[in-house]
C-alpha positions as CSV (number, residue, x, y, z in Angstrom):
1,M,1.6,-9.2,13.9
2,I,-0.3,-9.4,17.1
3,N,-3.9,-8.3,17.1
4,T,-6.3,-7.9,19.7
5,L,-9.9,-7.7,18.7
6,G,-12.6,-5.5,19.6
7,F,-15.4,-7.4,17.3
8,D,-16.4,-10.6,18.3
9,S,-19.0,-11.7,15.5
10,D,-20.1,-15.3,14.5
11,F,-19.7,-16.0,10.8
12,D,-21.2,-18.0,8.5
13,P,-18.5,-21.2,7.6
14,S,-19.5,-21.3,4.1
15,L,-17.3,-18.0,3.8
16,L,-14.3,-19.8,4.1
17,G,-15.1,-21.9,1.9
18,R,-16.1,-19.4,-0.6
19,I,-12.9,-18.0,-0.3
20,F,-11.1,-21.5,-1.1
21,N,-12.8,-21.4,-4.2
22,E,-11.9,-17.8,-5.1
23,R,-8.0,-18.3,-4.5
24,K,-8.3,-20.7,-7.4
25,Q,-9.2,-17.8,-9.5
26,V,-7.7,-15.0,-8.0
27,G,-3.8,-14.3,-8.9
28,Y,-2.9,-12.0,-5.4
29,Y,-3.3,-15.3,-3.1
30,N,-0.5,-17.4,-4.4
31,L,2.0,-14.2,-4.8
32,P,3.7,-15.1,-1.5
33,N,5.0,-18.4,-2.6
34,Q,6.3,-16.9,-6.2
35,D,9.4,-17.9,-7.2
36,T,11.3,-14.9,-7.5
37,T,14.3,-16.0,-9.8
38,Y,13.0,-13.6,-12.6
39,I,14.0,-10.6,-10.5
40,H,17.5,-12.2,-10.7
41,Y,17.3,-12.6,-14.2
42,Y,16.1,-9.2,-14.9
43,L,19.3,-7.3,-13.0
44,K,21.4,-9.3,-15.0
45,Q,19.4,-7.8,-18.0
46,L,19.8,-4.4,-16.7
47,D,23.2,-4.9,-15.8
48,K,24.1,-5.5,-19.5
49,R,22.1,-2.3,-20.5
50,Q,23.0,0.1,-18.2
51,N,25.6,-1.4,-15.3
52,L,23.7,-1.4,-12.1
53,N,26.8,0.2,-10.5
54,S,26.3,3.6,-12.2
55,I,22.5,4.0,-11.2
56,S,22.0,6.0,-8.5
57,D,18.0,6.8,-9.0
58,V,14.9,4.7,-9.8
59,V,12.1,6.4,-11.0
60,V,8.6,4.4,-11.1
61,I,6.1,6.4,-13.9
62,G,2.6,4.9,-12.8
63,I,-0.5,5.4,-10.8
64,G,-2.4,4.0,-8.1
65,G,-1.8,0.5,-7.7
66,S,1.2,1.0,-10.0
67,S,2.8,3.3,-7.3
68,L,0.9,3.1,-4.4
69,G,2.1,-0.3,-2.6
70,A,6.2,0.2,-3.9
71,K,5.7,3.6,-2.5
72,A,4.1,2.5,0.9
73,V,6.8,-0.4,1.6
74,Y,9.6,1.6,0.2
75,H,9.0,4.8,2.9
76,F,8.4,2.4,5.7
77,I,12.3,0.8,5.1
78,K,13.8,4.1,4.3
79,P,14.3,5.6,7.6
80,I,16.0,3.0,9.2
81,R,18.3,1.4,6.6
82,Q,20.9,2.6,4.0
83,L,19.4,1.7,0.4
84,K,21.3,0.9,-2.9
85,R,19.3,3.6,-4.6
86,N,16.7,5.9,-4.2
87,L,13.5,5.8,-5.3
88,Y,11.2,8.4,-6.9
89,F,7.6,8.2,-7.8
90,M,6.1,10.3,-10.6
91,D,2.3,9.2,-10.2
92,S,0.7,12.8,-10.7
93,T,0.0,14.7,-13.6
94,D,0.4,18.2,-11.6
95,P,3.5,19.9,-13.9
96,V,5.1,21.3,-11.1
97,T,5.3,18.0,-9.2
98,I,6.8,16.2,-12.7
99,A,9.4,19.3,-13.2
100,N,10.5,19.0,-9.7
101,I,11.3,15.5,-10.1
102,C,12.9,15.5,-13.3
103,N,15.3,18.7,-11.9
104,S,16.0,16.5,-9.3
105,L,17.6,13.5,-11.9
106,N,20.5,13.1,-13.3
107,M,19.5,11.7,-16.7
108,E,22.7,9.2,-17.2
109,S,22.5,7.7,-13.5
110,T,18.4,6.8,-13.5
111,H,16.4,4.1,-14.5
112,F,13.0,4.7,-15.1
113,I,10.5,2.0,-14.7
114,V,6.7,2.0,-16.5
115,I,4.1,0.1,-15.0
116,S,0.4,0.0,-16.1
117,K,-1.3,-3.3,-16.2
118,S,-3.8,-2.4,-19.1
119,G,-0.9,-0.4,-20.6
120,T,-3.0,2.7,-22.0
121,T,-3.1,4.1,-18.3
122,I,-3.4,8.2,-19.7
123,E,-1.2,9.5,-16.5
124,T,1.4,7.1,-17.1
125,I,2.0,7.5,-20.7
126,A,1.5,11.1,-20.7
127,A,4.4,11.6,-18.0
128,Y,6.6,8.5,-19.6
129,K,6.2,10.7,-23.2
130,H,7.5,13.5,-21.5
131,I,10.7,11.5,-19.8
132,L,11.1,10.1,-23.0
133,A,11.6,13.2,-24.8
134,I,14.2,14.4,-22.2
135,T,16.0,11.4,-22.2
136,K,16.6,11.8,-26.0
137,S,17.3,15.2,-26.3
138,A,20.4,13.9,-23.6
139,Q,21.4,11.5,-26.2
140,L,22.0,8.5,-24.1
141,S,23.7,5.3,-25.1
142,Y,21.4,3.0,-24.0
143,F,17.5,3.0,-23.6
144,P,16.5,3.2,-19.5
145,F,13.4,2.1,-19.8
146,T,11.7,-1.0,-18.4
147,F,8.0,-1.5,-18.2
148,I,6.0,-3.8,-16.5
149,T,2.6,-4.4,-17.7
150,D,0.1,-7.4,-18.7
151,Q,1.2,-9.8,-21.6
152,D,-0.2,-8.7,-24.9
153,S,-0.8,-5.6,-23.9
154,L,-0.5,-2.4,-26.0
155,L,2.6,-1.6,-23.8
156,E,4.6,-4.2,-24.1
157,Q,3.7,-4.0,-27.9
158,H,5.3,-0.9,-27.7
159,A,8.7,-1.9,-25.2
160,Q,9.3,-4.2,-27.9
161,K,9.4,-1.9,-30.7
162,V,11.5,0.3,-28.6
163,G,13.6,-2.4,-27.2
164,G,12.9,-1.4,-23.5
165,L,13.2,-4.2,-20.9
166,I,9.8,-6.2,-20.6
167,I,8.4,-8.0,-17.4
168,N,4.8,-9.3,-17.4
169,I,2.7,-8.9,-14.0
170,Q,1.3,-12.3,-13.1
171,Q,-2.0,-13.8,-13.9
172,N,-5.3,-12.2,-12.4
173,V,-3.8,-9.7,-10.7
174,G,-5.7,-6.6,-10.0
175,G,-3.7,-3.1,-10.1
176,R,-4.9,-2.1,-6.0
177,F,-3.9,-6.1,-5.4
178,S,-0.5,-5.9,-7.5
179,L,2.0,-4.8,-4.7
180,L,3.4,-8.4,-3.9
181,S,3.4,-8.8,-7.8
182,S,6.0,-8.0,-10.2
183,A,5.0,-4.8,-10.7
184,G,5.6,-4.0,-6.8
185,I,8.9,-5.8,-5.7
186,M,10.7,-5.2,-8.7
187,P,11.0,-1.6,-8.4
188,L,11.4,-2.2,-4.6
189,A,14.3,-5.0,-5.6
190,L,16.4,-2.5,-7.1
191,T,16.7,-0.5,-4.3
192,G,18.2,-2.9,-2.2
193,I,15.1,-4.1,-0.1
194,K,14.6,-8.1,0.7
195,I,11.7,-8.9,-1.0
196,D,12.6,-13.0,0.4
197,C,11.4,-11.2,3.6
198,L,8.7,-9.2,2.6
199,L,7.2,-12.2,1.1
200,K,8.1,-14.8,4.2
201,G,6.0,-12.2,5.8
202,A,3.0,-12.2,3.7
203,A,3.3,-16.0,3.6
204,K,3.3,-16.0,7.3
205,I,0.0,-14.4,7.5
206,K,-1.2,-16.6,4.1
207,D,-0.4,-20.0,5.9
208,S,-1.9,-19.1,9.1
209,F,-5.2,-18.0,7.0
210,F,-5.7,-21.1,5.3
211,N,-4.3,-23.7,7.2
212,Q,-6.8,-23.3,10.3
213,G,-4.1,-21.2,12.1
214,Y,-4.9,-17.8,14.5
215,M,-5.4,-15.6,11.5
216,Q,-8.8,-17.3,10.5
217,N,-10.6,-16.6,13.1
218,V,-9.0,-13.3,13.7
219,L,-10.0,-12.2,9.9
220,L,-13.3,-13.9,9.7
221,K,-14.5,-12.4,12.7
222,K,-13.4,-8.8,11.7
223,A,-14.6,-9.0,8.3
224,T,-17.8,-10.4,9.3
225,F,-18.5,-7.3,12.0
226,Y,-17.7,-5.2,9.2
227,A,-20.5,-6.3,6.3
228,K,-22.9,-6.6,9.2
229,N,-22.6,-3.1,10.3
230,S,-21.9,-1.5,7.4
231,S,-24.6,0.8,7.5
232,N,-24.2,1.6,10.8
233,Y,-20.0,2.1,10.8
234,N,-19.3,2.6,7.2
235,I,-16.0,4.9,7.5
236,N,-13.4,2.9,8.6
237,A,-10.3,4.5,10.2
238,L,-6.8,3.4,10.3
239,F,-4.7,4.9,12.9
240,S,-1.1,4.6,12.8
241,Y,1.3,5.3,15.2
242,T,4.3,5.9,13.0
243,D,5.4,8.0,10.5
244,S,6.8,5.1,8.1
245,L,3.4,4.6,7.4
246,K,1.9,7.4,5.9
247,Y,2.0,5.5,2.7
248,F,0.9,2.8,3.7
249,N,-2.2,4.5,4.5
250,D,-2.8,6.0,1.1
251,W,-2.1,2.4,-0.2
252,Y,-4.8,1.3,2.2
253,V,-7.4,3.8,0.8
254,Q,-7.2,2.8,-2.5
255,L,-7.7,-1.0,-2.0
256,W,-10.6,-0.4,0.7
257,G,-12.2,2.0,-1.4
258,E,-11.9,0.8,-4.9
259,S,-12.5,-2.6,-4.0
260,L,-15.2,-2.2,-1.4
261,G,-17.4,0.9,-3.0
262,K,-19.8,-1.1,-5.0
263,K,-23.0,-1.9,-6.7
264,Q,-24.0,-5.2,-4.9
265,K,-24.1,-8.4,-7.9
266,N,-27.4,-8.4,-9.0
267,S,-29.0,-5.4,-8.0
268,A,-28.7,-1.7,-7.9
269,F,-27.8,-1.2,-3.8
270,N,-25.1,0.8,-3.3
271,V,-22.6,-0.4,-0.5
272,G,-19.1,0.7,0.7
273,L,-16.9,1.1,3.7
274,T,-15.6,4.5,3.3
275,P,-11.4,4.8,4.1
276,I,-9.8,7.1,6.4
277,G,-6.0,7.5,7.0
278,L,-4.6,8.7,9.6
279,T,-1.7,9.3,11.3
280,G,-0.7,9.6,14.9
281,P,0.1,11.7,16.9
282,K,-0.5,14.1,14.6
283,D,-3.9,13.6,13.6
284,Q,-4.6,13.2,17.3
285,H,-4.9,17.2,17.2
286,S,-7.6,17.2,14.0
287,F,-9.7,14.2,14.0
288,L,-9.7,13.0,17.4
289,Q,-12.1,15.3,18.5
290,L,-14.8,14.2,15.3
291,L,-13.7,10.2,16.7
292,S,-14.5,11.4,20.3
293,E,-18.0,13.6,20.3
294,G,-19.1,13.2,16.5
295,T,-21.4,10.7,15.2
296,R,-21.1,7.4,15.4
297,D,-20.7,5.9,12.2
298,K,-16.6,5.3,12.5
299,S,-14.5,2.3,13.8
300,V,-11.0,2.4,14.1
301,T,-8.2,0.5,13.8
302,F,-5.1,1.0,15.6
303,I,-1.4,0.2,14.2
304,K,1.5,0.5,16.5
305,L,5.1,-0.6,16.1
306,K,6.8,-2.9,19.5
307,T,10.1,-2.0,18.9
308,F,11.8,0.9,16.8
309,D,15.5,1.3,15.8
310,N,15.7,4.2,17.8
311,H,16.3,5.0,21.3
312,Q,16.4,9.1,21.4
313,K,15.3,10.1,24.9
314,V,13.4,13.6,25.8
315,P,16.5,15.6,27.0
316,D,16.7,15.5,31.1
317,M,15.9,19.1,31.6
318,T,14.0,21.7,33.2
319,L,12.0,24.8,31.8
320,E,11.3,27.7,33.6
321,K,7.2,28.0,34.1
322,L,7.2,24.5,32.7
323,E,8.5,21.9,35.7
324,T,5.1,20.1,35.9
325,L,6.5,18.5,32.1
326,D,9.6,17.3,33.9
327,L,7.6,13.6,33.8
328,I,8.8,14.0,30.2
329,N,12.7,14.1,31.0
330,Q,14.5,10.6,29.9
331,V,11.6,9.2,28.2
332,E,11.8,7.6,24.9
333,F,10.3,8.7,22.4
334,S,9.4,5.4,20.8
335,T,7.7,4.7,24.3
336,L,5.7,8.4,24.3
337,I,4.4,7.5,21.2
338,N,3.1,4.5,22.2
339,M,2.2,5.3,25.7
340,Q,0.3,8.2,23.7
341,A,-1.9,5.7,21.4
342,D,-2.2,3.4,24.4
343,A,-3.8,6.9,26.1
344,I,-6.4,7.6,23.0
345,I,-7.2,3.6,23.1
346,E,-8.5,3.6,26.6
347,S,-10.1,6.9,26.2
348,L,-11.9,5.9,23.2
349,K,-13.0,2.9,24.9
350,E,-14.1,4.0,28.1
351,H,-16.1,7.1,26.6
352,T,-17.7,6.3,23.3
353,R,-19.4,3.1,21.6
354,I,-16.4,3.5,18.9
355,P,-15.8,-0.6,17.8
356,L,-12.0,-0.7,18.0
357,D,-9.5,-2.8,17.3
358,E,-5.3,-3.1,17.8
359,I,-2.7,-4.0,15.1
360,T,0.9,-4.6,16.1
361,L,3.8,-4.7,14.3
362,Q,7.1,-6.5,16.1
363,K,9.7,-4.5,14.2
364,Q,10.2,-2.1,11.4
365,D,10.9,-4.4,8.9
366,E,10.2,-6.4,5.5
367,F,8.4,-9.2,7.2
368,S,6.4,-7.1,9.0
369,I,5.2,-4.6,6.5
370,G,4.4,-7.9,4.3
371,Q,2.3,-9.2,7.1
372,L,0.3,-6.3,7.4
373,I,-0.1,-6.1,3.2
374,Y,-1.1,-9.7,3.1
375,Y,-3.6,-8.8,6.2
376,Y,-5.0,-6.1,4.4
377,E,-5.6,-7.8,1.1
378,L,-7.5,-10.8,2.7
379,L,-9.4,-8.7,5.1
380,T,-10.7,-6.6,2.0
381,S,-11.4,-10.1,0.2
382,L,-13.3,-11.8,3.3
383,V,-15.5,-8.2,3.6
384,G,-15.9,-7.9,-0.3
385,D,-17.6,-11.5,-0.3
386,L,-19.9,-10.9,2.4
387,L,-21.1,-7.6,0.9
388,N,-22.1,-9.5,-2.1
389,I,-20.0,-7.2,-4.6
390,N,-17.4,-7.8,-7.1
391,T,-14.5,-7.2,-5.2
392,Y,-12.1,-6.7,-7.7
393,N,-13.6,-4.7,-10.3
394,Q,-13.8,-0.7,-11.2
395,P,-16.4,0.5,-13.1
396,G,-16.8,3.9,-11.3
397,V,-13.1,4.7,-12.3
398,E,-13.5,2.8,-16.1
399,S,-16.4,5.8,-16.7
400,G,-14.3,8.6,-15.2
401,K,-11.6,7.4,-17.9
402,N,-13.9,6.7,-20.9
403,I,-15.3,11.0,-20.3
404,L,-11.6,11.9,-20.2
405,L,-10.8,10.2,-23.6
406,K,-13.9,11.8,-24.8
407,K,-12.7,15.0,-23.5
408,L,-9.4,14.4,-25.1
409,Q,-10.7,13.8,-28.7
410,Q,-12.7,17.0,-28.7
411,L,-9.5,19.3,-28.0
């Protein structure tokens, strides 16, 4: 990953010490170096139960942190490689969405992975009940469910009762930081995505940051700028110039929004940085005008892909009345999309005071997306520390869950 900074803030050296201490308590920091032998053990168990060769589709039943991460990686890799299995995500209670997914599946060649850290996520359990009823009606000779949850959760206890396969999420790993945990990598492993490469990419950023490499300076300065200017630039837009990062944008929105929108410790003062995920060049034709001439309350990070595994060119032809556009003839689409990104960056630098920076991924592969994932997880933790908040809880979300429970009890 190459990062060209638009931020140059002096940072408090004590920040690094606090993050080193936090690393001892918060589980996601050490996931890049995890022992992955449990993946192979699980695949053997699943093969005995359902025969891996008979499985063509895998469905993740989960919401938020239990699905967004795996979805981001899957849709980044899927366009450039033939994978072993299709991966679906049942992450909504929209009845039409649920019906459409079910209608596209052959139950005899599908395996379901129910993911809930707490084990009591209402949306997840509702969808699980629906699928369970369908599989019972199909009278399958095996139980086609794996459960990924915290150790000793109510969902694990249920799984033990019904004889489902069980995988525990590593300790002290919050849902939105669980992409590199078993919750994220097990569904991906079933598709044939290279988990070791994904973790190596994350480890590259981790080692650079914690061993005084290039990323330490980059991330400390960027986090400090965001925190110091959180009142002036309280909206952070991620502008990804490849369609394959569309779902990564969704993951970033949850990570950033749920982690950083909080009340400060020991006070009732509300802080937060609002995330926006954009995809270029499509969103140039909707959001760019607001960036250019709207309120100066936004910072923007552009993400580009240096090398596309596709070299299609614009055909060498002249169109009547459109001869002036012959300058695009024989230009590769990969060149065109990056030139569009560069033009927008140059325009914003020249005509606005918007804080900008740029991230370039070397390739569309597991290593690159692994780097990007850990980069944003670290950045989130650093900004959260500087904002003096608890980065890892979500009391606002819990409040909504409690209200929903009360409403359901009144039905």
